[in-house]
C-alpha positions as CSV (number, residue, x, y, z in Angstrom):
1,X,0.0,0.0,0.0
2,X,1.3,3.4,-0.9
3,X,2.0,5.7,2.0
4,X,-0.7,8.2,2.8
5,X,0.2,11.7,1.8
6,X,-1.2,14.9,3.2
7,X,-3.2,16.9,0.7
8,X,-1.6,20.3,0.1
9,X,-3.6,23.3,0.9
10,X,-4.7,25.3,-2.2
11,X,-2.5,28.4,-2.9
12,X,-4.0,31.5,-1.4
13,X,-6.1,33.5,-3.9
14,X,-5.3,37.1,-4.8
15,X,-7.5,39.7,-3.1
16,X,-8.5,40.7,-6.6
17,X,-10.5,37.5,-7.0
18,X,-13.0,38.9,-4.5
19,X,-12.6,42.6,-4.9
20,X,-12.8,42.8,-8.7
21,X,-16.4,41.4,-8.9
22,X,-17.5,43.9,-6.2
23,X,-15.8,46.8,-8.0
24,X,-17.7,45.8,-11.1
25,X,-21.0,45.6,-9.2
26,X,-20.3,49.0,-7.6
27,X,-19.9,50.5,-11.2
28,X,-23.2,48.8,-12.3
29,X,-25.0,50.1,-9.3
30,X,-23.7,53.6,-9.9
31,X,-25.0,53.6,-13.4
32,X,-28.4,52.1,-12.5
33,X,-28.8,54.4,-9.5
34,X,-28.0,57.4,-11.6
35,X,-30.6,56.5,-14.2
36,X,-33.3,55.8,-11.5
37,X,-32.6,59.0,-9.7
38,X,-32.8,61.1,-12.9
39,X,-36.2,59.6,-13.6
40,X,-37.3,60.1,-10.0
41,X,-36.3,63.8,-10.0
42,X,-38.0,64.3,-13.4
43,X,-41.2,63.2,-11.8
44,X,-40.9,65.7,-9.0
45,X,-39.1,63.5,-6.4
46,X,-36.5,65.0,-4.2
47,X,-33.2,63.6,-2.9
48,X,-31.8,65.6,0.0
49,X,-28.4,64.0,0.2
50,X,-25.4,65.8,-1.2
51,X,-21.8,67.0,-0.6
52,X,-21.3,68.1,3.0
53,X,-24.3,66.1,4.4
54,X,-23.0,63.6,6.9
55,X,-25.8,62.9,9.4
56,X,-25.8,59.2,8.5
57,X,-22.1,58.8,8.9
58,X,-22.4,57.8,12.6
59,X,-24.5,54.7,11.9
60,X,-23.3,51.1,12.3
61,X,-22.4,49.5,8.9
62,X,-22.5,45.8,8.0
63,X,-20.2,44.8,5.1
64,X,-18.6,41.8,3.4
65,X,-14.9,41.2,3.8
66,X,-14.7,41.6,0.0
67,X,-15.9,45.2,0.4
68,X,-13.7,45.7,3.5
69,X,-10.6,44.7,1.4
70,X,-11.3,47.5,-1.1
71,X,-11.4,50.1,1.7
72,X,-8.4,48.5,3.5
73,X,-6.3,48.8,0.4
74,X,-7.1,52.6,0.2
75,X,-6.3,53.6,3.8
76,X,-3.4,55.6,4.8
77,X,-1.5,54.3,7.9
78,X,-3.1,57.1,10.0
79,X,-6.5,56.1,8.8
80,X,-5.8,52.4,9.5
81,X,-4.9,53.3,13.1
82,X,-8.1,55.3,13.4
83,X,-10.1,52.4,12.0
84,X,-8.7,50.0,14.6
85,X,-9.5,52.3,17.4
86,X,-13.0,52.6,16.0
87,X,-13.3,48.9,15.7
88,X,-12.3,48.3,19.3
89,X,-15.0,50.8,20.4
90,X,-17.5,48.9,18.3
91,X,-16.5,45.6,19.9
92,X,-16.8,47.0,23.4
93,X,-20.3,48.3,22.5
94,X,-21.2,44.9,21.1
95,X,-20.1,43.1,24.3
96,X,-22.0,45.4,26.6
97,X,-25.2,46.5,24.7
98,X,-28.3,44.8,26.0
99,X,-30.0,44.7,22.7
100,X,-29.8,45.9,19.1
101,X,-31.5,49.2,19.8
102,X,-29.0,50.0,22.5
103,X,-26.1,48.9,20.3
104,X,-27.2,51.3,17.5
105,X,-28.0,54.2,19.8
106,X,-24.7,54.0,21.6
107,X,-22.8,53.6,18.4
108,X,-24.3,56.8,17.1
109,X,-23.9,58.8,20.3
110,X,-20.7,57.4,21.9
111,X,-18.7,56.0,19.0
112,X,-20.0,58.5,16.6
113,X,-18.7,59.4,13.2
114,X,-16.7,57.3,10.9
115,X,-12.9,58.1,10.9
116,X,-13.1,58.7,7.1
117,X,-15.4,61.7,7.6
118,X,-13.8,65.0,7.1
119,X,-15.7,67.1,9.6
120,X,-14.6,70.4,8.1
121,X,-16.0,69.6,4.6
122,X,-18.5,66.9,5.4
123,X,-16.9,64.7,2.7
124,X,-15.7,61.1,2.9
125,X,-11.9,61.0,2.6
126,X,-12.0,57.7,0.8
127,X,-15.2,58.2,-1.2
128,X,-14.3,55.8,-4.1
129,X,-13.6,53.0,-1.6
130,X,-16.7,53.4,0.5
131,X,-18.9,50.3,1.1
132,X,-22.3,49.5,-0.3
133,X,-24.3,50.9,2.5
134,X,-22.6,54.3,2.1
135,X,-23.5,54.2,-1.6
136,X,-27.2,53.3,-1.4
137,X,-28.5,55.3,1.5
138,X,-30.4,58.3,0.3
139,X,-33.0,60.5,2.0
140,X,-36.3,61.7,0.6
141,X,-36.5,64.1,3.6
142,X,-34.3,67.0,4.7
143,X,-31.0,66.0,6.2
144,X,-31.9,66.7,9.9
145,X,-34.3,63.8,9.8
146,X,-31.2,61.5,9.5
147,X,-29.5,63.0,12.6
148,X,-29.3,61.0,15.7
149,X,-31.9,62.0,18.2
150,X,-34.3,63.6,15.7
151,X,-37.0,60.9,16.1
152,X,-36.5,60.6,19.8
153,X,-37.0,64.3,20.3
154,X,-40.2,64.5,18.3
155,X,-43.5,64.8,20.1
156,X,-46.1,62.1,19.5
157,X,-48.0,64.4,17.2
158,X,-44.8,65.1,15.3
159,X,-44.0,61.4,15.0
160,X,-47.6,60.8,13.7
161,X,-47.1,63.5,11.1
162,X,-43.8,62.1,10.1
163,X,-45.4,58.7,9.5
164,X,-48.1,60.2,7.4
165,X,-45.6,62.2,5.4
166,X,-43.4,59.1,4.8
167,X,-46.5,57.2,3.7
168,X,-47.3,59.7,1.0
169,X,-43.8,60.4,-0.2
170,X,-42.9,58.6,-3.5
171,X,-39.8,56.4,-3.2
172,X,-40.0,55.5,0.4
173,X,-41.1,52.1,1.7
174,X,-43.9,53.8,3.6
175,X,-42.2,53.4,7.0
176,X,-39.0,55.4,7.0
177,X,-37.8,58.4,4.9
178,X,-35.0,56.6,3.1
179,X,-35.4,55.9,-0.7
180,X,-36.1,52.2,-0.9
181,X,-35.5,51.5,-4.6
182,X,-31.9,52.8,-4.4
183,X,-31.3,50.3,-1.6
184,X,-32.9,47.5,-3.6
185,X,-30.8,48.3,-6.6
186,X,-27.6,47.6,-4.5
187,X,-28.6,44.0,-3.8
188,X,-26.5,42.6,-6.7
189,X,-23.4,44.0,-4.9
190,X,-24.1,41.8,-1.9
191,X,-24.7,38.9,-4.2
192,X,-21.5,39.5,-6.1
193,X,-19.5,39.7,-2.8
194,X,-21.1,36.5,-1.5
195,X,-20.4,34.5,-4.7
196,X,-16.8,35.8,-5.0
197,X,-15.9,35.0,-1.4
198,X,-17.5,31.5,-1.6
199,X,-15.7,30.8,-4.9
200,X,-12.3,32.1,-3.8
201,X,-12.2,31.0,-0.2
202,X,-15.0,28.4,0.3
203,X,-16.5,30.6,3.0
204,X,-18.0,34.0,3.6
205,X,-17.0,36.7,6.0
206,X,-19.5,39.5,7.0
207,X,-19.6,41.9,9.9
208,X,-18.8,45.4,11.1
209,X,-17.2,47.7,8.6
210,X,-14.4,49.0,10.8
211,X,-13.7,45.5,12.3
212,X,-13.5,43.8,8.9
213,X,-11.4,46.6,7.4
214,X,-8.9,46.3,10.3
215,X,-8.8,42.5,9.9
216,X,-8.4,42.8,6.2
217,X,-5.0,44.4,6.9
218,X,-3.9,41.6,9.1
219,X,-1.8,39.1,7.1
220,X,-2.4,36.2,9.5
221,X,-6.1,36.7,9.5
222,X,-6.2,36.9,5.7
223,X,-4.0,33.8,5.3
224,X,-6.5,31.8,7.3
225,X,-9.5,33.2,5.3
226,X,-7.8,32.5,2.0
227,X,-7.0,28.9,3.0
228,X,-10.7,28.4,3.9
229,X,-9.8,28.0,7.6
230,X,-12.8,29.7,9.3
231,X,-11.8,28.5,12.8
232,X,-8.3,29.8,12.3
233,X,-9.5,33.1,11.1
234,X,-11.8,33.5,14.1
235,X,-8.9,32.5,16.5
236,X,-6.7,35.2,14.9
237,X,-9.4,37.8,15.2
238,X,-10.0,36.7,18.8
239,X,-6.2,37.1,19.5
240,X,-6.6,40.7,18.3
241,X,-9.6,41.3,20.5
242,X,-11.8,41.7,17.4
243,X,-14.0,38.6,17.5
244,X,-17.6,39.0,18.6
245,X,-20.7,37.4,17.1
246,X,-22.2,40.9,16.4
247,X,-19.2,42.2,14.6
248,X,-17.8,39.1,12.9
249,X,-19.5,36.3,11.0
250,X,-17.5,33.5,9.3
251,X,-19.1,30.6,7.6
């Protein structure tokens, strides 16, 4: 009988194997969203988002590792350090928040704005490398409705009027003031990321934007992911203090 040999691990795939399909999907989304928005405006619809508007930049963001790699490759060393600090604050919030509502509220109030936000100009300092959620979130209401605390500070009468106004505003889902079709149009980006990760790595990684972008710059973490070693990737993230079920999903 021939001696048993250990099967060699497949060579690690290039990050391009997962980032290229996402970049292509970003481009398709940009074209489709631009066409839809032009038609929406021509029919009298309004989009209140624009340069200098950043009230949504303090929200938690869920991304794929494929998206996070794109951002990670664009960061300066200073931005990378700020991302890791932000990721650690997100992790602490995940460990101590009693529920999702508290997690989101504390994220917006205590962790606050993304490190990529230029507070002087209101612009994203890595606009071309921003993830899907930053591309597909548009408001049909004035910007202050996106600010943290606006809903909570409304009277019951004001909240009731808000709901009525949302319900009669074209483009919303009838419940909140964000423009639903522009979010739906981005779904192929998520699908492209899922398919590319599964094909290249045999697994998928999803989670918090700042956590995954920090881990995407960790060679040991990425080596485990590229080898399809989910447990090893989780262990490496855990050794960095960046593993939590709310912020990191590997499977």
